[in-house]
Structures are given as C-alpha cells and as structure tokens.
C-alpha positions in Angstrom: -16.9 -32.9 -26.3 -15.7 -29.3 -27.4 -14.5 -27.0 -24.7 -15.1 -23.5 -24.8 -11.8 -20.9 -25.4 -11.3 -19.9 -21.8 -9.4 -16.4 -20.5 -5.9 -17.4 -19.8 -3.7 -14.8 -20.2 -1.5 -13.1 -17.4 -0.9 -9.8 -18.2 2.7 -7.8 -17.1 2.5 -5.7 -14.2 2.7 -2.4 -15.9 -0.9 -2.6 -17.4 -3.6 -0.3 -17.7 -7.0 -0.3 -17.2 -9.8 2.1 -17.9 -11.1 3.7 -15.0 -14.7 1.6 -15.2 -12.7 -1.4 -15.7 -10.6 -3.7 -13.1 -7.0 -3.2 -13.0 -4.8 -6.2 -14.5 -3.5 -8.9 -12.1 -0.3 -11.0 -12.8 1.7 -13.1 -10.6 5.0 -12.1 -9.4 7.5 -13.2 -7.5 7.8 -10.8 -4.1 11.0 -10.5 -2.2 10.9 -9.7 1.8 14.0 -9.3 3.9 12.6 -11.7 6.7 9.9 -14.1 8.0 8.3 -10.8 9.6 7.8 -8.8 6.8 6.2 -12.5 5.3 4.1 -12.1 8.0 3.2 -8.3 7.4 2.3 -9.3 3.9 0.3 -12.3 5.5 -1.8 -9.7 7.6 -2.2 -7.0 4.6 -4.4 -9.6 3.0 -2.0 -9.6 0.0 -3.2 -12.6 -2.4 -0.2 -14.7 -1.8 0.1 -18.6 -3.1 1.5 -21.1 -1.6 5.0 -21.4 -3.3 7.3 -19.8 -0.3 11.1 -19.9 -0.7 13.5 -18.8 2.1 16.9 -17.4 0.5 20.3 -17.9 1.4 20.8 -14.3 2.5 18.0 -14.7 5.2 15.3 -13.0 2.6 11.9 -15.3 1.5 10.8 -15.1 -2.1 7.1 -15.5 -2.6 4.6 -15.7 -5.2 1.8 -13.3 -5.4 -0.8 -12.1 -7.5 -1.0 -8.3 -7.5 -2.3 -5.4 -9.1 -0.2 -2.5 -10.0 -1.3 -0.1 -7.6 -0.9 -3.0 -5.0 2.7 -4.1 -6.0 3.0 -0.3 -5.0 1.9 -0.7 -1.8 3.5 -3.3 -0.8 6.9 -1.3 -0.6 5.6 0.0 2.5 5.5 -3.8 4.2 9.6 -3.9 2.6 8.0 -6.1 -0.6 10.3 -6.0 -3.8 10.0 -7.3 -7.1 12.8 -10.3 -7.3 13.8 -10.3 -10.5 15.1 -13.6 -10.2 16.5 -16.2 -7.4 20.1 -15.0 -6.5 22.5 -17.3 -6.1 23.1 -18.4 -2.8 25.7 -16.3 -0.5 27.3 -17.4 2.7 26.4 -15.3 5.9 29.4 -13.6 7.5 31.0 -15.7 10.3 29.5 -15.3 13.6 31.7 -15.0 16.6 30.5 -16.6 19.7 32.2 -17.6 23.2 31.5 -21.1 23.1 30.5 -24.0 20.2 26.6 -24.1 19.8 24.8 -27.6 19.7 23.6 -28.4 16.2 20.9 -31.1 15.9 20.3 -32.3 12.6 16.6 -33.0 12.2 16.3 -34.5 8.8 18.8 -35.3 5.7 17.2 -37.0 3.1 17.6 -37.6 -0.7 15.7 -38.4 -3.5 15.9 -38.5 -7.2 14.0 -36.8 -9.8 14.3 -36.5 -13.5 17.3 -38.6 -13.3 19.4 -36.8 -11.0 19.5 -37.0 -7.2 19.0 -34.1 -4.8 19.5 -33.3 -1.1 17.4 -31.7 1.9 18.5 -31.1 5.0 17.1 -29.4 7.9 18.9 -28.5 11.4 18.4 -26.7 14.5 21.0 -24.7 16.1 21.2 -23.4 20.0 22.2 -20.1 18.6 18.9 -19.8 17.2 17.9 -18.5 13.8 21.2 -15.8 13.7 23.5 -19.0 13.7 25.7 -19.1 10.4 25.2 -23.0 9.5 26.3 -25.0 6.3 25.9 -28.6 5.5 28.8 -30.6 3.4 28.1 -34.0 2.3 29.5 -37.3 0.9 28.1 -39.6 -1.9 29.1 -42.7 -3.8 31.7 -42.7 -6.0 33.5 -40.4 -3.8 31.0 -37.2 -4.4 31.0 -34.6 -2.1 29.4 -30.9 -2.1 28.2 -27.9 0.1 25.7 -25.7 0.6 24.6 -22.6 3.1 21.8 -23.4 5.4 19.0 -20.8 6.1 17.5 -20.1 9.4 14.0 -18.4 10.0 12.0 -17.4 12.6 8.2 -16.1 13.2 6.9 -13.7 15.6 10.1 -14.6 17.8 10.0 -18.1 17.3 12.9 -19.9 16.2 12.0 -22.7 13.4 15.1 -23.9 12.2 17.4 -23.9 9.3 17.0 -25.5 5.8 18.7 -25.5 2.4 17.1 -22.6 0.3 15.9 -25.7 -1.9 16.8 -29.3 -2.5 20.3 -29.0 -4.1 21.9 -30.9 -6.8 24.1 -33.6 -5.9 26.6 -35.7 -8.5 25.8 -39.0 -6.8 23.5 -40.6 -4.3 24.3 -38.2 -0.6 25.8 -40.9 2.1 26.6 -38.7 4.7 26.3 -34.9 6.0 28.2 -32.9 8.5 26.1 -29.5 9.3 28.6 -26.9 11.2 28.4 -23.6 12.6 30.3 -20.5 12.2 30.7 -20.4 15.9 32.2 -24.0 16.0 28.8 -26.7 16.4 29.0 -29.8 14.2 26.7 -32.5 13.7 26.8 -35.4 11.2 23.9 -37.8 10.3 23.5 -40.4 7.7 21.5 -39.4 4.7 18.3 -41.7 4.2 15.8 -41.7 0.8 12.6 -39.9 0.7 9.6 -40.5 0.6 10.6 -43.9 2.0 7.0 -44.5 2.6 5.4 -47.9 1.7 5.2 -48.6 -2.1 1.9 -48.1 -4.1 -0.5 -50.8 -4.5 0.5 -53.1 -7.5 -1.9 -53.1 -10.2 -3.3 -55.8 -12.8 -1.6 -55.8 -16.4 -5.0 -54.1 -17.8 -5.2 -51.1 -15.5 -7.1 -48.1 -16.8 -5.7 -44.6 -16.1 -5.4 -41.3 -18.4 -9.0 -40.2 -18.4 -8.6 -36.6 -18.5 -8.2 -34.5 -22.0 -8.7 -30.7 -21.2 -9.7 -28.2 -18.7 -12.8 -28.6 -17.3 -15.5 -25.6 -16.1 -18.1 -26.5 -13.4 -21.2 -27.6 -15.7 -18.5 -30.3 -17.6 -17.3 -31.4 -14.1 -20.9 -32.3 -12.9 -21.8 -33.8 -16.2 -18.7 -36.2 -15.9 -19.6 -37.3 -12.6 -23.2 -37.6 -13.5 -22.1 -39.6 -16.5 -20.2 -42.1 -14.0 -23.2 -42.7 -11.8 -25.2 -43.4 -15.2 -22.4 -45.9 -16.1 -21.7 -47.5 -12.6 -25.3 -47.3 -10.6 -24.2 -50.3 -8.5 -20.6 -48.4 -7.1 -22.0 -44.6 -6.9 -24.5 -42.4 -5.8 -24.9 -38.5 -6.8 -25.3 -36.5 -3.9 -26.7 -33.1 -4.0 -25.6 -30.8 -1.3 -28.1 -28.9 0.3 -26.8 -25.1 0.2 -27.0 -23.3 -2.9 -24.5 -20.9 -4.4 -24.7 -17.6 -4.8 -24.8 -18.4 -8.7 -22.9 -16.8 -11.7 -24.2 -13.9 -11.5 -24.0 -10.0 -10.4 -25.9 -7.2 -10.1 -25.8 -4.4 -13.4 -24.0 -1.4 -12.8 -22.7 1.5 -14.6 -20.1 4.6 -13.8 -21.5 7.9 -14.7 -19.1 10.5 -14.9 -15.6 11.1 -14.6 -13.9 10.0 -11.1 -13.9 11.9 -8.5 -17.0 13.7 -10.1 -18.7 10.2 -10.8 -21.4 8.0 -9.1 -22.2 4.3 -9.5 -25.5 2.9 -10.5 -26.1 -0.6 -9.6 -29.4 -2.3 -10.4 -31.6 -3.9 -7.9 -32.1 -7.2 -10.0 -29.0 -9.4 -11.1 -28.0 -8.3 -14.6 -29.7 -11.8 -15.9 -33.0 -11.2 -14.4 -33.4 -7.7 -15.8 -30.7 -5.3 -14.8 -29.1 -5.6 -18.1 -31.7 -4.3 -19.3 -31.8 -0.9 -17.7 -29.9 2.2 -19.0 -29.6 5.8 -17.6 -28.4 9.3 -19.1 -27.7 12.4 -17.5 -29.1 15.7 -19.5 -29.2 19.4 -18.8 -32.1 21.4 -19.7 -30.1 23.9 -21.2 -32.5 26.6 -19.8 -31.8 28.6 -16.4 -32.8 27.6 -12.7 -34.0 24.7 -13.3 -34.7 22.1 -10.6 -33.3 18.7 -10.8 -35.5 15.9 -11.9 -35.4 12.1 -12.0 -37.7 10.1 -14.5 -37.9 6.3 -15.1 -39.4 5.7 -18.3 -39.7 1.8 -18.7 -36.6 0.6 -18.2 -34.9 4.1 -19.0 -33.3 6.3 -16.2 -33.5 10.0 -16.9 -31.7 12.4 -14.8 -32.3 16.0 -15.4 -29.8 18.3 -14.0 -30.3 21.5 -12.0 -29.1 24.6 -13.5 -28.3 28.1 -12.5 -28.8 31.3 -13.8 -26.7 30.9 -16.5 -28.3 27.7 -17.4 -24.8 25.6 -16.1 -25.3 22.5 -14.4 -25.6 22.8 -10.5 -26.3 19.7 -9.1 -23.6 17.7 -7.5 -23.1 14.6 -7.1 -24.4 13.9 -4.0 -27.7 15.5 -4.9 -28.2 13.5 -7.8 -27.4 10.4 -5.2 -30.0 11.2 -2.9 -32.7 12.3 -5.7 -32.3 8.7 -7.7 -32.7 7.0 -4.2 -35.7 9.0 -3.2 -37.5 8.3 -6.3 -39.7 5.2 -6.5 -39.7 2.7 -9.2 -36.1 3.3 -10.6 -35.2 -0.3 -9.9 -31.4 1.2 -9.5 -29.3 2.3 -6.0 -27.1 4.9 -6.7 -24.1 5.9 -4.7 -20.9 8.4 -5.1 -17.6 7.3 -6.3 -15.6 5.2 -3.6 -15.3 7.3 -0.7 -15.6 10.8 -2.6 -18.5 13.0 -0.4 -19.8 13.7 -3.6 -19.7 17.5 -3.9 -18.3 18.1 -7.3 -20.8 19.2 -9.6 -21.9 16.5 -12.7 -21.7 16.6 -16.1 -24.1 15.3 -18.4 -23.7 11.9 -19.6 -25.3 10.0 -22.8 -27.3 6.9 -22.6 -25.2 4.4 -20.8 -26.3 0.5 -20.5 -26.1 -1.1 -17.1 -24.2 -4.2 -17.3 -23.2 -7.6 -15.0 -20.1 -7.5 -17.3 -20.3 -11.5 -17.1 -18.2 -13.1 -20.1 -19.7 -16.5 -20.0 -21.6 -17.7 -23.2 -25.5 -17.6 -22.7 -25.5 -21.4 -22.0 -23.7 -21.0 -18.7 -25.9 -21.0 -16.1 -26.5 -18.0 -14.1 -28.8 -19.3 -11.4 -27.6 -20.6 -7.9 -25.6 -23.6 -8.3 -26.1 -26.7 -6.6 -22.9 -28.4 -5.8 -22.6 -32.3 -6.2 -20.7 -35.5 -4.6 -20.3 -38.6 -6.3 -20.2 -41.7 -3.5 -18.3 -44.2 -4.5 -18.0 -47.8 -2.8 -19.6 -51.1 -2.5 -21.1 -50.8 0.6 -22.4 -46.7 0.5 -24.0 -47.5 4.0 -22.0 -46.0 6.6 -20.1 -49.4 7.4 -16.9 -48.5 5.7 -13.9 -46.0 6.4 -14.7 -42.7 4.7 -12.8 -40.7 2.4 -13.7 -36.7 1.5 -11.8 -35.3 -1.5 -12.9 -31.9 -2.4 -11.3 -29.3 -5.1 -11.4 -25.6 -5.9 -12.5 -24.1 -2.8 -10.5 -21.8 -4.6 -11.4 -20.8 -8.2 -8.4 -20.2 -10.3 -7.1 -23.7 -9.1 -7.8 -25.5 -12.7 -6.0 -28.3 -12.2 -7.6 -29.6 -8.9 -10.7 -30.7 -9.7 -8.7 -32.8 -12.6 -7.1 -34.7 -9.9 -10.5 -35.8 -8.3 -12.0 -36.7 -11.9 -9.1 -38.6 -12.5 -9.1 -40.8 -9.3 -12.9 -41.0 -9.4 -12.7 -42.4 -13.1 -9.7 -44.9 -12.3 -11.6 -46.4 -9.0 -14.5 -47.1 -11.0 -13.2 -48.1 -14.6 -10.9 -50.7 -12.8 -12.9 -52.0 -10.4 -14.2 -55.3 -12.3 -10.3 -56.0 -13.5 -7.9 -54.8 -11.1 -7.8 -56.6 -7.5 -6.3 -53.9 -5.7 -8.9 -51.7 -6.7 -11.9 -54.0 -5.7 -10.2 -53.9 -2.5 -10.2 -50.1 -2.3 -13.9 -50.2 -3.1 -14.8 -53.0 -0.5 -13.3 -51.3 2.4 -14.2 -48.1 1.8 -16.4 -45.2 0.7 -15.1 -42.4 -1.3 -16.9 -38.9 -1.6 -15.7 -36.9 -4.5 -16.3 -32.9 -4.6 -14.7 -31.9 -7.7 -15.5 -27.8 -7.5 -16.8 -26.8 -4.6 -17.1 -23.3 -5.4 -18.7 -23.4 -9.3 -19.5 -19.6 -9.4 -15.9 -18.5 -8.8 -14.4 -20.9 -11.3 -16.8 -19.8 -13.6 -15.6 -16.4 -13.1 -12.1 -17.6 -13.5 -12.7 -19.9 -16.5 -14.7 -16.9 -18.2 -13.8 -13.6 -16.7 -10.6 -13.1 -14.6 -8.6 -16.0 -14.2 -6.9 -15.2 -11.0 -10.3 -15.3 -9.6 -9.8 -16.8 -5.8 -12.9 -16.6 -3.9 -16.6 -17.0 -4.7 -19.0 -14.7 -5.6 -20.8 -12.9 -3.2 -20.3 -9.4 -2.9 -20.2 -8.4 1.0 -18.6 -5.1 0.5 -20.6 -1.7 1.1 -21.1 0.9 -1.7 -17.6 2.7 -1.5 -15.8 -0.5 -2.3 -18.3 -1.8 -5.4 -17.8 0.4 -8.5 -17.3 -1.6 -11.3 -13.7 -1.3 -11.3 -13.1 -3.4 -8.2 -15.5 -6.2 -9.3 -12.5 -8.9 -9.4 -11.7 -7.9 -5.8 -14.8 -9.2 -4.3 -15.7 -12.4 -2.9 -15.2 -14.6 0.4 -11.9 -17.0 0.4 -13.8 -20.3 1.2 -10.5 -21.7 2.6 -10.9 -19.1 5.2 -14.5 -19.1 5.9 -14.5 -22.3 8.3 -15.0 -22.3 12.4 -11.5 -23.9 13.9 -8.7 -21.5 14.5 -10.5 -18.7 12.5 -9.9 -14.8 12.2 -13.2 -14.6 14.1 -11.4 -16.5 17.0 -8.4 -14.4 16.7 -6.5 -16.6 14.7 -4.4 -15.1 11.9 -4.0 -15.3 8.1 -7.0 -14.1 6.9 -8.5 -10.7 6.4 -11.5 -8.8 7.4 -11.1 -6.7 4.2 -13.8 -7.5 1.8 -11.7 -6.9 -1.2 -8.6 -9.1 0.2 -7.6 -12.3 -1.5 -7.9 -14.2 2.0 -11.4 -11.9 2.9 -12.9 -14.6 5.7 -16.5 -13.2 5.2 -18.9 -11.4 8.0 -18.8 -14.6 9.8 -18.1 -18.2 10.0 -19.8 -20.3 7.9 -21.1 -17.1 6.3 -21.1 -18.8 2.5 -22.7 -21.9 1.7 -19.3 -23.1 0.0 -18.0 -23.8 3.5 -21.2 -25.1 5.0 -21.6 -27.7 1.9 -18.2 -29.5 3.2 -19.1 -29.3 6.8 -22.4 -30.7 6.1 -20.8 -33.9 5.0 -18.5 -34.4 7.5 -22.1 -34.1 9.7 -24.2 -36.1 7.8 -21.5 -39.1 6.7 -20.1 -39.8 10.6 -17.8 -42.5 9.1 -15.5 -40.4 6.9 -12.2 -40.2 8.5 -10.0 -39.0 6.5 -10.3 -35.9 3.9 -8.1 -34.3 1.4 -8.2 -30.9 0.4 -6.8 -30.6 -3.2 -4.9 -27.1 -3.8 -2.3 -25.6 -6.2 0.5 -24.8 -6.8 3.5 -25.2 -4.7 4.0 -28.7 -4.2 3.1 -29.4 -0.3 1.5 -32.2 1.6 0.2 -30.6 4.7 -2.2 -31.0 8.0 -3.1 -29.7 11.0 -2.6 -27.2 12.9 -2.8 -24.7 10.2 -3.5 -21.5 12.2 -1.7 -19.6 15.4 -2.3 -16.5 17.2 0.0 -13.8 16.3 0.8 -13.0 20.1 3.5 -15.4 20.9 2.5 -17.8 17.8 0.4 -20.2 19.7 -1.1 -22.7 17.3 -3.8 -24.7 17.6 -3.3 -27.8 19.3 -0.8 -29.9 18.0 -1.6 -33.5 17.6 -0.2 -36.0 19.6 2.9 -37.4 19.3 1.2 -40.9 18.0 -1.1 -38.8 15.7 2.0 -36.8 14.2 3.6 -40.0 13.3 0.7 -41.3 12.0 0.2 -38.2 9.3 3.9 -38.3 8.7 3.9 -41.8 7.9 0.8 -41.7 5.8 1.9 -38.8 3.8 5.2 -40.3 2.9 3.2 -43.4 1.5 1.0 -41.3 -0.4 4.1 -39.0 -1.6 5.8 -42.4 -2.9 2.3 -42.6 -5.1 3.0 -39.2 -6.7 6.5 -39.6 -7.4 5.8 -43.2 -9.0 4.3 -41.3 -11.8 6.8 -39.4 -13.2 9.5 -38.7 -10.9 8.2 -35.5 -9.0 9.1 -35.5 -5.3 7.0 -33.4 -2.7 10.0 -32.0 -0.8 10.5 -32.8 2.7 10.4 -29.3 3.9 7.2 -28.8 2.3 5.8 -31.9 4.2 4.2 -31.1 7.6 1.6 -29.2 9.2 0.9 -26.1 7.8 2.1 -24.0 10.2 5.5 -25.2 10.4 5.8 -25.5 6.5 4.0 -22.5 5.0 2.1 -19.7 7.2 -1.0 -19.4 9.3 -4.1 -19.8 7.3 -6.7 -18.8 9.8 -10.3 -20.6 9.3 -9.3 -23.5 6.6 -11.3 -26.5 6.4 -8.8 -29.2 7.0 -8.9 -27.6 10.8 -12.3 -27.6 11.2 -12.4 -31.2 9.9 -9.7 -32.3 12.2 -10.7 -30.3 15.7 -14.3 -30.5 15.3 -14.8 -33.8 13.3 -11.8 -36.0 14.5 -11.0 -36.0 10.4 -7.6 -36.7 9.5 -7.3 -33.4 7.3 -5.0 -32.9 4.5 -3.8 -30.7 1.9 -2.4 -30.9 -1.3 -0.7 -28.1 -3.1 -0.3 -29.7 -6.5 2.4 -28.7 -8.8 5.7 -29.3 -7.8 8.2 -26.8 -8.7 10.3 -28.1 -11.8 13.7 -28.4 -11.5 15.7 -26.5 -14.8 19.0 -27.9 -15.9 19.9 -25.3 -17.5 19.8 -22.3 -15.4 19.7 -24.7 -11.9 17.1 -23.6 -10.6 13.8 -24.7 -9.5 10.8 -23.2 -11.3 7.0 -22.4 -10.4 4.3 -23.7 -12.5 1.2 -21.4 -11.7 -2.1 -22.0 -11.5 -3.3 -22.8 -15.0 0.1 -24.5 -16.5 -0.2 -25.4 -20.6 -2.3 -28.6 -20.3 0.5 -30.9 -21.0 1.6 -29.8 -17.6 -1.6 -29.7 -15.6 -2.3 -33.3 -17.2 0.6 -34.6 -15.9 0.0 -32.7 -12.4 -3.3 -34.7 -12.6 -2.1 -38.3 -13.1 0.5 -38.0 -10.3 -2.0 -36.5 -7.5 -4.8 -38.7 -8.5 -2.3 -41.8 -8.1 -1.7 -40.0 -4.7 -5.7 -39.2 -3.8 -5.8 -43.2 -4.6 -3.4 -43.9 -2.1 -4.8 -41.9 0.2 -8.0 -44.6 -0.2 -5.6 -46.9 0.2 -4.3 -46.0 3.8 -7.9 -45.4 4.8 -8.6 -48.9 3.7 -5.7 -50.1 6.0 -7.1 -48.0 8.9 -8.6 -49.3 12.2 -9.9 -47.1 14.1 -8.4 -47.1 17.8 
C-alpha cells in the first residue's frame, strides 16, 4: 500500500501568512514563572501539550502550539519563549525558627539506555517555599545531589520533586532530603516501575506490524482486513453517530481588511460551494444604485456610485444587499468585528473554495467511526477493555498503538498460550480513530489540528484566515467535571485549542465513545491513547478553580489498584526498548499534569464505573551529549513513531492482561 505524502512541516514562529490565510503555528517551549501562571495559560485556552516540566528556580516550562500573534498575547500572562532548559540553580537559603518536617513520598531508580536515573518526591511542612535538596549514595561508592522544586496550585501545596530524573553513575541505594531550615529525612531507593513482569510469550510470538503513519481510511481498512482474516475472533461495530465529515463551506474574502467582506456558501464546498464565484464591479457612471445579481454560479455586485462616478457602497451595505437577494446561495458578513462602514473597492472575479487539500479519493462525507471487537466470547460474559485513540487529530502515533495491539492479539492467538488466555478471558474493543475528520485535516491541511471539523464560531470568527482555529476539543466535550459544570481546564472560546463545545456531548465523536460504554456494560477498563509527553494517568482529571476542589478521589483501595496496575503496564512498556514512564508522570491527572475539564476518562469512571486510564505516549528521550531530556513531538520521524507504537502496544496488551485477572468485588 502506498502512503500519500502528508503535510508535516513545523514552520518557525516568525513566519508570515497572507491576509486570507491562517497564520502558521509552531511547537514552542514557553516558560512561566510559577504554577499560577501556568493555570492562567490553561484558563486562556492556550493549546498546551502534555509536556510540562517544573524547573529548579521555581519556574515551569511547557510545550505549546502557537502562532506569532498568540505568542505575543501570551506575554501579558507571564509566558516567554524559553531558549533552552536552564541548568539547575539552588534557591537562596531560607531562614526559619525551627526545622521543618520532611516526608519522602517516593524515591525510585530506573535504568534506561544503559544509564541509571533517580527520581525523588518529598513534602515539607514549610510548603512550596521550603528550599529542599536531595543527596544520594549508590553502589560502588557513587554519590550525587540535586535540588528539589516545590510547587503549588491555587494556594494548595503539591509537594517537591526533582526537575526531571537525574543521571546517577550506578544504582542509587539511599537518599537524604534536607531543607535549608534544618529538616532532614532518609529513605531507601526502590526500583521503578517495580510492577509485575509482562506475560512470557512463546518463541513464535509475532509483532511489528506497523510500517507507516496511517490516515483514517487506511486505519479503517486495516481493521476490516483483520475482521476478514479472523471472522471467528472479531466483529466490526459501526458506531451510531456520523461525524461532520472532512468538509467545509466554500469561502472567499473580497476586499482589503478592514474594508472587506467574507462570502460563505450555503452548501459545503464538495457539494457545490466550490463551484461558486463572485466579483465586485463599478458601473463607472455617476449616481448608480447598488445592485446584486446571481447569474448561474456567479455572483456580481455592482457598487453604488456618487455624483462623480466613484464607488459609494459601504461594506455593511453590500453585505445587507447580498443577504437580502434570493437565490444567491451565499451568505455575506463584514470582516471580523469591523462594523463595515468603509467603502468597498471593486474586486475581480474570485472563486469560492473550501481550501481543503486532500486528494479527491479522501471522502468528504460524514464519517462512520468503526470499532473492532476482539475475543473468543463476544457476548458480554467476559471483562471488556476499551482502547480508543486520536481524540486529538494531530496525534498520529496513537492509532498505531491500537492497531499494533490488535494485530498482535489476533495473529498470535493460534501459536501463543498467553495470547489465547487473553482472548478467552476478555473482550477488547479497539477504536483506532475517534476523530477521523480532524485527522484528515491534520494529515492533509494543517498538521497541528487538535480538534474536530465542526465550526461553532459566529461569522466574526469565521473568515478563511481563521480556518485552522475551528473545531471542538473532543477530550473536553464529555459530561463529568466539565466546563459547563464549573470545572477548570477547558475554554468557551470557539477558537481555543481546548474549546469544550456549546454543550456536553455536542459532538458525535464524544457520543460514540460513551455509546460503547452504555451499550457494552461488561467494559470495565478503558485506555485513552494520547501523545506526547510520557504520562500514565487516571481520574480525577479536573477540579474547580476556587479552592482547587477536584472531582471525588478514588478510595484508598481503588487508588492502590490504579497504581499497581499502572506499574505492571509500565513494566511492559519499558521491556520494549528501556523507555520508562517517569514516576512523577504516573498518577491522577490533577496531580501530575493540570485540570482537563470534560475529559473522557472522568466520565467513564464516575458515570460508568470503568477504570479509565490515559496514555501520553512519547516519553522524553535523554540526550547524553547535552545532559537534557528532549521531547519527541506529535509527529516524530517514523523511526521514533514506530518505537513508540511498539512499546505502548505492549503496555495496552498488558492492560488486557490486567483485565483478564480482574475479578469484580
């Protein structure tokens, strides 16, 4: 199968676009002075990735997708471009009348790429302002030290931790955390993840079935092919809610802003809108009235003239005349928020276009999202596992994880005892692409597209140059802990990267995911595959800003089960190439990342009792030459994407193993 060449460029931030084209966006590293500033970024709807790194000086770095204009606006929120991760710097000593009390919450080591790394988390009775550092002793007399960073959120102290896992010469054995005010604590270092080892597979175990990035049509063909090959082990489920489709209304901008208007076809571009054209002419004679005529597929606006024969029609007058003329098949609006008082100049014949760049064989119709149901007993009698990916369109690696896992489960059933056990004891539901419309837009038009393609913006936010900002963030469109319930971490701005939509479940994509949970009540486990940043998370995923009140925490027993299962799954991930999901990136979303109001895992957990996990595939890679951890991005070179798919598919299959062992209490 030949793969079409996709748009994958990441333009530099100073790039300039024409007046009717979107500004180019880039992934940049932002630096903010503290956690409160990070929360201001979240509240602003800035398109943040999941790669968040506290720094030794108390600041925080986060990767974001922004345009030049957006970057300029973020300075007022305290965000600046970070030229590079600064070296650790110790804080000034803190004076205190009495030593603070130190508790070491976790001290772990792991090995990756032949190197040992140490991660430490601690808390102080002195709060985030306490100045803590850690010293360690390891095998063969090795030792080292590093600062711990304290952080808080809306006045709630969340603890101290190392900026990122620090390099150690040998396996660390003991750590001592000390405070500038005299506090001190010691702890033994344990191995991370420390979960149960992955199932042993037979000698003939097959894997590595992914050879390229795949757009939605290829993903659907892949699971259909698996069903044809393994009809006794699979079903194809057509989810009930059709998406908007990879389609847009055709548009044209006539005039020079602000003395300009936007024309939008009533029909989608693929359904006739792209066949329309428009021109604005002047009769060249004095005292003529404004006239609008639709001749077939061509709109002609003849401007009014004054006594000298010069154009005299304002933008607002032309807009009103077009919209009042029957049969134009076109809606007109002034440029953005301009009132349209300026005089409009003649414009030569201009074709309306939906600006979509995918080849003609990419369907523009509403899409039917498919799920592959895998198992020997597909009757609801076995524990169900739901794995779904690409809620966010630009996360091209995530469908590869679910497809690779599906291939392994089916191809190894006949020759691998461990795989046979999984398929006899569970049912697995695979949804490779939740958001096919946005995925197509990301592949062919704008590779940073996060949302779907449903435009809820009013006319003043819907001219062609803003087309890359439209859509709903599917993972903010669910019904538990949502923006509409007063929770934090989503936006009501239709152009924001985290736009929650006009209502809970306004989008067919989110309704499809919940339909699976409602229809197949044997589903007890769910994994939402995202990228990038290297996290493994679970509920609660959102909180209210006032008092930082989260959704209800799991019970101590449930929390222990989440963590124990996570460590087992992370063992399977690490077994592939030694990549380890950091301990400080393993835990409830609100503890290890930020609030994400209206995310799917929360609704699955709180409303349906399903253990809902989130992968953020794409762990940081340690660069021994610079001594820094480096992010991988949404669409890394395929060599890296392939490696991520292999390791996180192993993690997904390990989750199926957890489900096979599950006995509901």
